[in-house]
C-alpha positions as CSV (number, residue, x, y, z in Angstrom):
1,M,-17.0,14.1,72.4
2,K,-16.9,13.1,68.8
3,M,-17.4,15.7,66.1
4,R,-20.7,15.4,64.3
5,G,-20.4,13.2,61.3
6,A,-17.2,11.6,62.3
7,G,-17.0,7.8,62.5
8,P,-16.0,4.7,60.5
9,A,-18.2,5.5,57.5
10,N,-16.6,8.9,57.1
11,D,-13.1,7.4,57.5
12,A,-13.9,4.8,54.7
13,E,-15.2,7.6,52.4
14,D,-12.0,9.6,53.0
15,D,-9.9,6.6,52.3
16,L,-11.8,5.9,49.0
17,R,-11.4,9.6,48.1
18,R,-7.6,9.5,48.7
19,R,-7.3,6.3,46.7
20,W,-9.2,7.9,43.8
21,V,-7.0,11.0,43.8
22,V,-3.8,8.8,43.7
23,S,-5.3,6.6,40.9
24,I,-6.5,9.5,38.7
25,S,-3.1,11.2,39.2
26,A,-1.3,8.0,38.0
27,F,-3.7,7.7,35.1
28,D,-3.2,11.3,34.0
29,A,0.6,10.9,34.2
30,L,0.5,7.9,31.9
31,I,-1.7,9.8,29.4
32,A,0.5,12.9,29.6
33,G,3.6,10.8,29.1
34,D,2.1,9.2,26.0
35,Q,2.3,5.8,27.7
36,K,-0.1,2.8,27.2
37,I,-2.9,2.0,29.6
38,E,-3.0,-1.7,30.2
39,Y,-6.1,-3.7,31.1
40,K,-5.0,-4.1,34.8
41,D,-4.3,-0.4,35.2
42,W,-6.8,1.8,37.0
43,M,-8.9,3.9,34.6
44,P,-11.8,6.4,35.0
45,D,-15.2,5.0,34.2
46,G,-15.6,7.5,31.4
47,Y,-12.4,6.3,29.7
48,R,-13.5,2.6,30.0
49,E,-17.0,3.4,28.7
50,S,-15.6,5.4,25.7
51,L,-13.3,2.6,24.8
52,I,-16.1,0.0,25.0
53,R,-18.3,2.1,22.8
54,Q,-15.7,2.7,20.2
55,I,-14.3,-0.8,20.1
56,A,-17.8,-2.3,20.0
57,Q,-18.7,-0.1,17.1
58,H,-15.4,-1.1,15.3
59,A,-16.0,-4.8,15.9
60,H,-19.7,-4.6,14.7
61,S,-18.5,-2.8,11.6
62,E,-16.0,-5.5,10.8
63,I,-18.5,-8.4,11.0
64,M,-21.3,-6.4,9.2
65,G,-18.7,-5.5,6.5
66,M,-18.5,-9.1,5.5
67,Q,-21.8,-9.0,3.7
68,P,-21.4,-6.6,0.7
69,E,-18.5,-8.7,-0.8
70,A,-19.6,-12.1,0.4
71,A,-22.5,-11.9,-2.1
72,W,-19.9,-11.6,-5.0
73,I,-17.7,-14.6,-4.1
74,S,-19.7,-16.9,-6.4
75,R,-19.9,-14.3,-9.1
76,A,-16.2,-13.1,-9.2
77,P,-14.8,-13.3,-12.7
78,S,-11.9,-15.6,-11.9
79,L,-10.7,-18.2,-9.4
80,A,-8.0,-15.9,-8.1
81,R,-10.6,-13.1,-7.5
82,K,-12.8,-15.6,-5.7
83,A,-9.9,-16.6,-3.4
84,V,-9.1,-12.9,-2.7
85,L,-12.7,-12.2,-1.7
86,I,-12.9,-15.3,0.5
87,A,-9.6,-14.2,2.2
88,K,-11.0,-10.7,2.7
89,V,-14.3,-11.8,4.2
90,Q,-12.3,-14.2,6.5
91,D,-10.1,-11.3,7.6
92,E,-13.2,-9.2,8.5
93,A,-14.4,-12.0,10.7
94,G,-11.0,-12.2,12.3
95,H,-10.9,-8.5,12.9
96,G,-14.2,-8.7,14.7
97,L,-12.8,-11.5,16.9
98,Y,-9.7,-9.5,17.8
99,L,-11.8,-6.5,18.7
100,Y,-14.5,-8.3,20.8
101,A,-11.6,-9.9,22.7
102,V,-10.1,-6.4,23.3
103,A,-13.5,-5.2,24.6
104,E,-13.6,-8.2,27.0
105,T,-10.4,-7.0,28.6
106,L,-12.4,-3.9,29.7
107,G,-15.1,-6.0,31.3
108,A,-17.6,-6.2,28.4
109,R,-19.2,-9.5,27.6
110,R,-19.2,-10.5,23.9
111,E,-22.7,-11.9,24.1
112,D,-24.0,-8.5,25.5
113,L,-22.3,-6.6,22.7
114,L,-23.8,-8.8,20.0
115,D,-27.2,-8.5,21.6
116,A,-26.9,-4.8,21.5
117,L,-25.9,-4.9,17.8
118,H,-28.8,-7.2,16.9
119,E,-31.3,-5.1,18.8
120,G,-30.1,-1.8,17.3
121,R,-28.8,-0.4,20.6
122,Q,-25.2,0.0,19.4
123,K,-24.0,1.6,16.2
124,Y,-21.7,0.5,13.5
125,L,-20.3,2.0,10.3
126,S,-23.7,1.6,8.5
127,F,-22.4,3.5,5.4
128,I,-21.1,0.2,4.2
129,N,-24.7,-0.8,3.8
130,Y,-25.1,0.5,0.3
131,P,-25.7,-2.1,-2.5
132,T,-22.8,-3.6,-4.5
133,L,-24.6,-3.5,-7.8
134,T,-21.7,-4.4,-10.1
135,W,-18.3,-6.0,-10.0
136,A,-16.8,-2.5,-10.1
137,D,-18.7,-1.7,-6.9
138,V,-16.8,-4.5,-5.1
139,G,-13.5,-2.7,-6.1
140,A,-14.8,0.8,-5.3
141,L,-16.0,-0.4,-1.9
142,A,-12.5,-1.8,-1.1
143,W,-10.5,1.1,-2.5
144,L,-12.6,3.8,-0.9
145,T,-14.1,2.4,2.3
146,D,-11.2,0.2,3.2
147,G,-8.9,3.1,2.2
148,A,-10.8,5.3,4.7
149,A,-10.5,2.5,7.3
150,V,-6.7,2.4,6.8
151,V,-6.4,6.2,7.3
152,N,-8.5,6.0,10.5
153,Q,-7.0,2.9,11.9
154,V,-3.3,3.7,11.2
155,S,-4.0,6.8,13.5
156,L,-5.6,4.5,16.1
157,C,-2.5,2.3,16.2
158,R,-1.2,5.0,18.6
159,T,-4.3,4.9,20.8
160,S,-3.6,5.1,24.5
161,Y,-5.2,1.7,25.3
162,G,-2.5,-0.9,24.9
163,P,-4.6,-4.0,23.9
164,Y,-6.5,-2.0,21.3
165,A,-3.3,-0.5,19.8
166,R,-1.7,-3.9,19.5
167,A,-4.8,-5.4,17.8
168,L,-4.9,-2.5,15.3
169,V,-1.3,-3.2,14.2
170,R,-2.4,-6.5,12.8
171,I,-5.7,-5.3,11.5
172,C,-4.1,-2.4,9.6
173,R,-1.7,-4.9,8.0
174,E,-4.6,-6.8,6.7
175,E,-6.7,-3.8,5.8
176,S,-3.8,-2.6,3.5
177,F,-4.3,-5.9,1.6
178,H,-8.0,-5.1,1.3
179,H,-7.4,-1.6,0.1
180,R,-4.7,-2.4,-2.4
181,Q,-6.6,-5.4,-4.0
182,G,-9.6,-3.1,-4.4
183,F,-7.4,-0.6,-6.3
184,D,-5.9,-3.4,-8.3
185,L,-9.4,-4.6,-9.3
186,L,-10.3,-1.1,-10.4
187,Y,-7.0,-0.6,-12.2
188,T,-7.7,-3.8,-14.2
189,L,-11.1,-2.4,-15.2
190,S,-9.6,0.9,-16.2
191,Q,-7.5,-0.9,-18.8
192,G,-10.5,-2.7,-20.2
193,T,-13.4,-2.0,-22.5
194,P,-15.3,1.3,-22.6
195,A,-18.2,-0.5,-20.8
196,Q,-15.8,-1.6,-18.0
197,R,-14.4,1.9,-17.7
198,R,-17.9,3.4,-17.5
199,S,-18.9,0.8,-14.8
200,L,-15.7,1.9,-12.9
201,Q,-16.7,5.6,-13.1
202,E,-20.3,4.9,-11.9
203,A,-19.1,2.7,-9.0
204,V,-16.7,5.4,-7.8
205,E,-19.5,8.0,-8.0
206,R,-21.7,5.8,-5.8
207,W,-19.1,5.1,-3.1
208,W,-17.3,8.5,-2.8
209,Q,-19.9,10.1,-0.5
210,P,-20.2,7.0,1.8
211,A,-16.5,6.8,2.1
212,L,-16.3,10.5,3.1
213,A,-19.1,9.9,5.6
214,M,-17.3,7.0,7.3
215,F,-15.2,9.5,9.3
216,G,-18.3,10.7,11.1
217,P,-19.8,14.1,11.7
218,P,-17.7,17.3,11.5
219,D,-15.7,18.1,14.6
220,S,-18.2,20.8,15.6
221,L,-21.0,18.2,15.8
222,S,-19.0,15.2,17.2
223,T,-20.3,14.1,20.6
224,H,-17.3,12.1,21.7
225,S,-14.3,13.6,19.9
226,A,-13.2,16.1,22.6
227,S,-12.9,13.5,25.4
228,S,-11.5,10.9,23.1
229,M,-8.8,13.3,22.0
230,A,-8.0,14.4,25.6
231,W,-7.6,10.7,26.6
232,R,-5.6,10.0,23.4
233,I,-8.1,7.2,22.5
234,K,-8.2,9.1,19.2
235,R,-5.1,10.7,17.8
236,A,-6.7,12.8,15.0
237,T,-10.1,14.5,14.6
238,N,-12.8,13.4,12.1
239,D,-12.1,16.5,9.9
240,E,-8.3,15.9,9.9
241,L,-8.7,12.3,8.9
242,R,-11.2,13.1,6.2
243,Q,-8.8,15.7,4.7
244,R,-6.0,13.2,4.8
245,F,-8.1,10.7,3.0
246,V,-9.1,13.1,0.2
247,D,-5.5,14.2,-0.3
248,L,-4.5,10.5,-0.8
249,C,-7.4,9.6,-3.1
250,V,-6.9,12.4,-5.7
251,P,-3.6,11.1,-7.2
252,Q,-4.9,7.5,-7.0
253,A,-8.1,8.5,-8.9
254,E,-5.9,10.1,-11.6
255,A,-4.0,6.8,-12.0
256,L,-7.3,5.0,-12.4
257,G,-8.5,7.6,-14.9
258,V,-11.7,8.3,-13.0
259,R,-13.2,11.6,-12.0
260,L,-14.1,12.0,-8.3
261,P,-17.7,13.3,-8.2
262,D,-17.1,16.7,-6.6
263,P,-17.0,19.8,-8.8
264,A,-15.5,21.8,-5.9
265,L,-12.5,19.4,-5.6
266,R,-9.3,21.3,-6.3
267,W,-5.8,21.9,-4.8
268,N,-5.5,24.8,-2.5
269,P,-1.9,26.0,-2.4
270,E,-2.5,28.2,0.6
271,R,-3.7,25.4,2.8
272,G,-1.5,22.7,1.2
273,H,-4.6,20.5,0.9
274,H,-7.4,19.8,-1.5
275,D,-10.7,21.7,-1.1
276,F,-13.7,19.4,-1.3
277,T,-17.4,19.3,-0.6
278,P,-18.2,17.7,2.7
279,P,-20.5,14.7,2.7
280,D,-24.2,15.1,3.2
281,Y,-24.4,15.0,7.0
282,D,-28.2,14.8,7.0
283,E,-27.9,11.6,4.9
284,L,-25.2,10.4,7.4
285,M,-27.6,10.9,10.3
286,R,-30.4,9.2,8.5
287,V,-28.3,6.1,7.7
288,V,-26.8,6.0,11.2
289,A,-30.3,6.0,12.5
290,G,-30.9,2.8,10.6
291,H,-32.7,4.1,7.5
292,G,-30.0,3.4,4.9
293,P,-30.8,1.4,1.7
294,R,-29.5,-1.9,3.1
295,N,-29.5,-1.4,6.9
296,K,-32.6,-3.5,7.8
297,Q,-31.8,-6.2,5.2
298,R,-28.2,-6.7,6.4
299,L,-29.0,-6.5,10.1
300,A,-31.7,-9.1,9.6
301,H,-29.2,-11.3,7.8
302,R,-26.8,-10.9,10.6
303,R,-29.4,-11.8,13.2
304,R,-30.4,-14.8,11.2
305,A,-26.8,-16.0,10.8
306,H,-26.3,-15.6,14.6
307,E,-29.4,-17.6,15.4
308,E,-28.6,-20.4,12.9
309,G,-25.0,-20.6,14.3
310,A,-26.2,-21.2,17.8
311,W,-25.6,-25.0,17.5
312,V,-22.0,-24.4,16.5
313,R,-21.4,-22.3,19.6
314,E,-23.1,-24.8,21.8
315,A,-21.1,-27.7,20.3
316,A,-17.9,-25.7,20.7
317,A,-18.8,-25.0,24.4
318,A,-19.7,-28.7,25.0
319,H,-16.4,-29.8,23.4
320,A,-14.4,-27.3,25.5
321,A,-16.1,-28.5,28.6
322,K,-15.4,-32.2,27.7
323,E,-11.8,-31.5,27.0
324,A,-11.5,-29.5,30.2
325,A,-12.9,-32.5,32.2
326,K,-10.5,-34.8,30.5
327,Q,-7.6,-32.5,31.3
328,A,-8.8,-32.2,34.9
329,A,-9.0,-36.0,35.2
330,A,-5.5,-36.3,33.7
331,R,-4.1,-33.7,36.1
332,E,-5.7,-35.6,39.0
333,I,-4.0,-38.8,37.9
334,D,-0.7,-37.0,37.4
335,A,-1.1,-35.5,40.9
336,Q,-1.7,-38.9,42.5
337,E,1.3,-40.3,40.6
338,A,3.4,-37.4,41.8
339,I,2.4,-38.0,45.4
340,A,3.2,-41.7,45.0
341,Q,6.6,-40.8,43.6
342,E,7.3,-38.0,46.0
343,V,10.9,-38.9,46.3
344,D,11.4,-38.2,42.6
345,A,9.6,-34.8,42.9
346,V,12.7,-33.5,44.8
347,E,15.0,-33.3,41.8
348,E,18.7,-33.4,42.1
349,E,18.6,-30.3,40.0
350,W,16.2,-27.4,40.5
351,P,13.4,-27.1,37.9
352,L,14.1,-25.0,34.8
353,W,12.1,-21.8,34.3
354,E,11.8,-19.7,31.1
355,V,12.0,-15.9,31.6
356,F,10.0,-13.4,29.5
357,V,10.6,-9.6,29.8
358,R,8.5,-6.7,28.6
359,P,11.0,-3.9,27.8
360,R,8.4,-1.1,28.0
361,R,4.7,-0.4,28.2
362,G,2.7,-1.1,25.1
363,V,4.8,-3.9,23.8
364,G,4.6,-7.6,24.5
365,H,6.8,-9.9,26.6
366,T,9.7,-11.5,24.8
367,H,11.8,-14.5,25.8
368,A,15.0,-13.5,27.5
369,G,16.5,-16.7,28.7
370,S,16.3,-19.5,31.3
371,L,17.2,-20.2,34.9
372,R,16.8,-22.8,37.6
373,A,15.0,-22.1,40.9
374,P,13.1,-24.2,43.5
375,D,9.9,-22.2,43.2
376,A,8.2,-19.4,41.4
377,A,9.0,-16.7,43.9
378,L,12.7,-17.4,43.8
379,A,12.6,-17.8,40.1
380,L,11.0,-14.3,39.8
381,H,13.7,-12.7,42.1
382,S,16.5,-14.4,40.2
383,A,15.0,-13.4,36.9
384,R,15.0,-9.8,38.1
385,D,18.6,-9.9,39.1
386,L,19.8,-11.7,36.0
387,Y,17.8,-10.0,33.2
388,T,16.7,-6.5,34.4
389,R,19.5,-5.3,36.5
390,R,20.2,-2.5,34.1
391,E,16.6,-1.4,33.9
392,E,15.9,-3.4,30.7
393,G,12.2,-4.1,31.6
394,V,9.0,-3.0,33.3
395,S,7.4,-6.5,33.7
396,L,8.6,-10.1,34.1
397,W,7.0,-13.5,33.5
398,V,8.6,-16.8,34.7
399,V,7.1,-20.0,33.4
400,P,8.1,-23.6,34.2
401,S,9.8,-25.0,31.2
402,R,7.9,-28.3,31.5
403,S,4.6,-26.4,31.1
404,M,5.5,-25.0,27.7
405,T,4.9,-26.6,24.3
406,S,6.5,-25.5,21.1
407,S,6.7,-26.5,17.5
408,D,9.6,-28.6,16.4
409,P,12.3,-26.4,14.7
410,E,13.3,-29.4,12.5
411,H,9.7,-29.4,11.0
412,K,9.4,-25.6,10.5
413,D,9.3,-25.8,6.7
414,A,6.4,-28.3,6.5
415,Y,4.6,-26.8,9.5
416,F,4.5,-23.2,8.3
417,A,4.6,-23.7,4.6
418,P,0.7,-23.5,4.0
419,A,0.7,-19.9,4.9
420,A,3.3,-19.1,2.2
421,D,1.2,-20.1,-0.8
422,K,-1.4,-17.4,-0.3
423,Q,0.6,-14.5,-1.6
424,Y,-2.6,-12.5,-2.3
425,R,-3.0,-12.0,1.5
426,H,-0.2,-9.5,1.4
427,A,-0.4,-6.0,0.2
428,S,2.8,-6.4,-1.8
429,F,1.0,-8.9,-4.1
430,F,-0.8,-5.9,-5.7
431,P,1.9,-3.5,-6.9
432,P,0.5,-0.1,-7.6
433,P,1.2,1.7,-10.9
434,E,4.3,3.8,-11.1
435,G,3.8,7.2,-9.5
436,V,0.8,6.2,-7.3
437,E,1.4,7.3,-3.7
438,G,-0.4,6.4,-0.5
439,L,-1.2,2.7,-1.2
């Protein structure tokens, strides 16, 4: 007699339960060991959902952040400043692209994320939606809000999700250019006329509170911080990041000759940090709810741009489909020719394969060398024996050499030269004044 409840269904449930226990144990071990979680690794649903929420908010903030400065491109006071703003706006679009691609590795669809943004179902850093009234506001926006972004995102470069961490390394490099060119703009104004210095002071007063609010609510009111810290998605709390930002800004403000608008701001030797007045969290919640001074206007502009750009997306998709059809036809011809010349397919020498090794989790595969093998399976085994016999790696790729295309080393100067003439894209182009730290 079978026990009550026993049977195939219960066996399947027990098997699923055992698999879940093994998977969660492996996940917890990676987190505890400060290792990276990769997109093919098992992860709890809550971890995946938290990442999608945070990455989507980050991506939305990047593409919405294009608007405040884009309006000043035509009004910038010099050709160089126009080029800098164009490059900055271009970078923000690129950051959005990186981040939406990262969200897609977690199973999210970019179209769904954009729909959620346009319909107001997902949040973004809406504190960038204050007006840029003067040229000084453009500099204050970059110095303070991009400076806040750098503080936050440098911390996130150590996030536990590998694709997100690697995307942030490049994003932070570009955000440092945004931050420093904003400081350079303000420093130029600080050396100008009394009217320019007054405009500088007024802009800093307008953007100080929004910059503080960008770090979110205090830890005691933060909904997601505890789980994000436990999973090491975040590596520092909102309050820790806000304090770090204030400590960096004070000496920079002194170099600019501006007064930060906080009468309580002073150095506390006992804490080793500056005391300061927290941002108005009621105002923060009001703006996050969509009631800021430019929320509706800029979200409407974003929706309109998306709708007007539909033909570009459709044309790109049609072109991609056409090219794919051409390539499929070419492959079919190649396959037929290969069959007709089957005798030549059996080469006197085995095909050449290129080997790529990933030395540890969280970093990319790098080229290690070449070998010859009759098929992919033997190529992989040979690559393991040749290139990782002393535990040099955790992952291997083998790629047929004939399938790879590369630039010509003899043409490297002409091929890559255009990128070298835009020095303003690098933070080093904007040297800070002597004694200024944290830039």
